[in-house]
N, C-alpha and C positions, 0 to 999 in steps of 0.2 A: 197901605202902610206908608207912612212918611219915611223916606230914606234916612232921615236923621235918627229915627228910632229903630231902624232895621239893624240886623246883626252884621258883624264883620265876618266875611265868608272867604274861605280858602278853597280853591278848586285844585286838587292834587294833594294826596295824603302821603307823599313820599318824604324824603329827608328834609327838603327845603320847606314844604308845607307844614310838616310836623313841627319843625323848629320854630316856624313863625307862630303857630298856635301856642306853643309853650311860652314863647317870648311875650306874647300879648298878656298872658296871665302873670308872668313874672314881673311885668312892668305895671301891674296893678289894674289892668282893664277888667271891669266887672260886668260888662254887657255880654250879650250872646256871642259866642264864637262857634261857627259851624265849619267843620273840616270834611270835605267831600273827596272820596277816593274811589278808584276803580277796583283795587284789590280789597279783599275782606280783612287783611291784616292791618294792624296799627302801623304808624310810620316807622320805618327801619332804615338802617344804613346799608348801602349796596356793596361796598368793597368786600365784605366777607362772603358774598355770593360765589365768587370764583376762588375763594381760599378756604376758610374754615368751614363754611356751610357745605361746600362741595366735597371737602375732605371728610365731613361727618364729625368734626371735632367741636363744633359749636352749633347751637340751636337758634331759632328765630328770636327767642326771648332775649338773648344776649346781644342781639343786633338792634333791638327795638329802642326807640327814643324814650318810651315810657310803657308801663303796663296798663291794662284796662282799668284797674282800680285807681291808678293815679289820674288817668284821663277823666274818669267819672268824678273824682274828687275836685278836679279843676273845672268841671262842668263844661268841658269841650264836647260838643255834639259831633260824633263821628258818623257820617252817612256813607254807606257803601252799597253797591249793587244797583244803583239807579243813576247812570251816567248823566252828566250835564250835556245837553245837545244844542243849546242855544244861549246866546248872551245878547242882551239889549242894553248897551251902555247909556243910552238916553233915559231909559226908564229905570236904570239900576236894577235890572231883573235877569234872573237865570231861568232857563227852561230845562226840565228833566226828561228823560226817555219815556217816563210814564205819563207825560203830559202836564204834570204839576209844575208850579213855578215857585220862585223864591226871590224876594227883594233883598237887596243888600245896601248897607251904608258905604262900605268900602270893600274892595274885592282884591284878592291876591291870586294870580294865575301861576301855579307851580305845577303845571301839567306834565313836566318831564318829557319823556320820549319813549319810543318803542324800538325794539331791535330791528335793524334794517334787514329785510328779507333778501335772500339770494334769488335773483331772477331765474325763472325756468325750473325751479325746484317745486314740485307739487306739494301743497300744504299737508296732504294726507299721509305722507311718508312717516311711518311711526318712529323711526330711529334718527330723524333729523332734529337737532336741538339748537335752540337759541338761548341766550342767557341774559335776562334782564330782570326777572322777578324771582322771588323766593320759591314759588312753586316750580318754576322752570329749573332752578338749581336742584331741587329735590328730585325732579324727574331725571335730570342728567346724572346725578349722583348714583341713582339706582342702576344705571347702565355701565358705570365705570368699574367693571369687574377686571381682575387680573387676567392678562392675556388678550383682552378685547382690543381689536384693531380700530383705532380712533383716527379719523382724518379731520383736521381742523382747518377751516378756510378763514384766513385772516391773521396777519401777523402784528396786530395791534395789541393793546394791553389785555383785553378779554381773551383773545386767542392764546396769548403767551401765558397768562395765569392759568387758564384751563389746561394748557399743555403741561405746565409744571405740576399741577395737581394730578392730572391723569397719569403722568409718568411716575410720580411718587406712589400712586395706587397700583402700579404694575401693568398699566396698559402699554400697548405698542402704538406710539404716537407719530403721525406724520402731519407736519404743519405746512400749509401752502400760503405763500404771500405773493401777490401780484407785482409788488414793487421791488426795487433793487436792494432794500434793506428793511429790517424790522422797525416797526413804529416810526417810520420815516417822516411822518407829518409833524411829529412833536418832539423827537429826540435828536440830539447831536449824533453825527456819524460814529463817533468813538463809542458812545453808549450802545448804539445799535450793534456795533461789532462785538462788544462785550456780551450782549445778550445772545447773539448768534453763537458765539463760542461756548457760552455756558449751556445753552439748550442742547447743542450737539454733543457736548461732553456728557450730558445727562441721558443721552441716547435718543433724543428727539430727532427725527429725520426732517430737517428744515429745508424747504425748497423755496428759493427766491425767483422772482421774474417768471412766475408760472401763470398760465391762463387755464380756466376751467372750460372744457368743451361741453360736458354734460354730467348729470348725476343719473346713474343707471339703477333701475329697480322699479318693480310694479307697485308693491305695497311697502317695501322698505328700500332704503338706499343700500345697494349691494356693492357699488363701486363708484369711483369718480374717474372720469376720463379727462385727461389733460389735452390741451390743444396740440401738443406734439404727438398725440396718439397713445401715450402711456396710460394704462389702466391701473388704478390703485384700489384694491379690494378694501372694504371697510365693514365693521360691525355696527358702527355708529358714526354719524357725521355731525360735527359742531360748526356752526356758522357764526363767526364774530367779525362782521364787516362794518361795524359802526352803529350809530343810533340815529333814528329819524325823530326829530323834535315834534312834539304834538302842538302844532301851531294852528290847526284847523279851526278850533273854536274862536280864537282871537282874530284870525283872518276873515272868517265869515261875519264877525261883528264889526269889521271895518277898522280894526286896530292896525297900526303900522307893524309890518313883519318883514323879516329878511330870511336869514337862516334860523331865526328864532323870533321871539316876541321882543320888539325893540323898546328900550327904555331910556329915560334920561339919567342924569347923575344920581337922582334920588330913587331910582328903580321904578319910576312911574312910566306907564305906557302912554300912548298918544291919546287915551281917553281919560277924562277926569275920574278920580277915585278908584282907578284900577292900576295895580302894580304887578310886576312879574319877578320871579326869582328861580334860581336853580338851573338845571340843564336846559330848560327851554328859553331862558332869558338871554337876550342879545344886547350887550352893553359896551360902552367904551371905557377903557382903563384911564384915558385922559380925554379932556374935552375935544382935542384935535385928533384923537386916535381913531382907528377903524373899529367898526362893530365886530364883536367876537362873542362866542359862547365858550363856556368852560364846563366840561363834564367831570367835575372833581368833587371829592368829599368836602374839601375846604370851601369851594364855591357854594355848594348847597347849604352848608352850615352857616356861613357868614351872610350870604344873601337872604336866607330865610329870616335870620335874626334882624338884619338891617331893614328889610321890607316891613317887618312888623313894627319897628320903631317909627317908620315914616307913615304907616297906616294910622298910627296914633297921633299924627300931627307933626312929627319931626320933619326937618328939612335937611337931613344929614346926607351929604354926598357919599357914594360908595367908593372907597379908596383903598380897599384891602389888597395887599400884595398877593398875587396868585401863587399857588403851590400845589405840588402833586407828589405822590409816592406810589411805588409798586414793589411788592415782594416777589422775588423769583427764586425758588428753592431756598437756599440759605444766604442769598444775596438780596440787596435792596438798592433801589434807585430813588432819588429824590430830586425835585426841581423846585426852585423858588424864583419869583420874578419873571422877567421876559427873556426867553432864550432866543437869541438871534440865529437864524438858519446858517449864517456864515460861520467861519472858524472862530473858536473862542479866543478871547484876548490873551488869556493865560490859563495854565493848568498846573496842577501839582499832584504828586503821588500821596496816597494816604496809607497808613499801616494796613497790612494784610492783603495788599495787591489792588487796592481801590484807587480812585482818583477824584479830583474836583476840577470842574471847568468853570471859568469866570468870563462873563460877558460885560464889557465896559462900553459906555457911549463915547462920543467924540471928546468929551470933557473929562474922561477917565473916571467917571462915576459908575459904580456897579449897578447894572440893570437886571442881571439874572445870574443864577448859578445852578449847576447840575452836579450831583454826586453819585458815585457808584462804589459800593463797598459791602463787605460781609456783614450780615445781620443788620444791626442798627448803628453801625460804626460811624456813619457820616452824619447822623442826626444833629449832633451838637454843632458841627461845622456849618450845616445848612441853616441852623437857627442863627448863628453868627452872621452868615451871609445875608439873611433877611434883615438883620439890624443894620448892616452896612448899606444895603439898598435903601432902607428908610432914612439913613443919615445923609445920603447923597453927597458925601465928601469925595474929592478926587483921591484915587488910590494909585500907588506906584505898581506898575506891572511886574517889575522884578520881585517885589515883596510878595505879591500874590502867588507868583510861581515858585517861591522859595518855601519848601515845607518846613524849614527851620524857623520861619517867622510866624508865630501864632496869629491866627485871625483876630483873636482877642486884642492883641497888641495893635493891630491896624484899627480896631474899633476905638481903642483909647486914644490913638494918635488923631 
């Protein structure tokens, strides 16, 4: 088959891959579109896995990007159960586990990642859970019974959201974090402290600076022994220590990889006609910036859409301002832009006991902001911060710190 007449193919049927497929049709592309996934489910959003799905308040259908009837109507071919095992960029060809092949005109790699496994823990232990997929969320949900002793390893967002859900369901929760604070890689110290106080107030036994010596049990994890000798009995163990990006297919094909599949400003990989998007994509926010990955809803949504436009011949640079949110009990945190690990340039209190943190560059232009507040109370402020970042006008520090000066006023100025 001549590649010019071959289909557009997407490897990875998660959020980014699904959004790309829908965008191709929305933009009027009428040729074959093939979406290849490991899971049997249609593309779905992952944030509800540790919240509504785990609580039992929402079902998969409400998290899906589209239903089977709509995908059939769009004539998007969804292939599952036959993983891609090889990629030949020169021949524009994929190889499947069953030995068959498929030629493509252009290819999007949205292969995402898998939950990072805890070293030394046997895979056969029945009550050890990871949370990356819908089916894993269902399996964990069935075990979160009132009174169950739950030990969670990892104080990042997956661990914290599972802790909040498990605690609300009546479990007795202990959370173990190896570092000195919660979500320390991505959050300012003040937000980490607010998270720690909130979880402890809700009855979660949060331990910082702890090391795991071993997980004990023959067929099930019965306890976790810490390096200081303390033994923590458990009825189930949840491991949330990050994600391992699925770069193996790209690396074996000779594509440039780092901590993800590396792309240029248009989300193209180092091979012609191959793009990457979503959790596995390693990109630069600025031409002179460092390569980074972003494991967020916004990144999957915007990169999936953007890659699709460029697969259709666009030359659009990816310039979306990054952002993230997480719900913790009845509190929420949101970030937008680039959060400097140093102290914020300014901060202000918000109604209800929350706060906003602002990060300026040397020219007093807003580069990032972080908010903490009850419910969705900081959402409007974070939206205004996003507009301030896009404007790139110098801002007075004293005005940012003054809760009496509306951010909308700074935007007008």
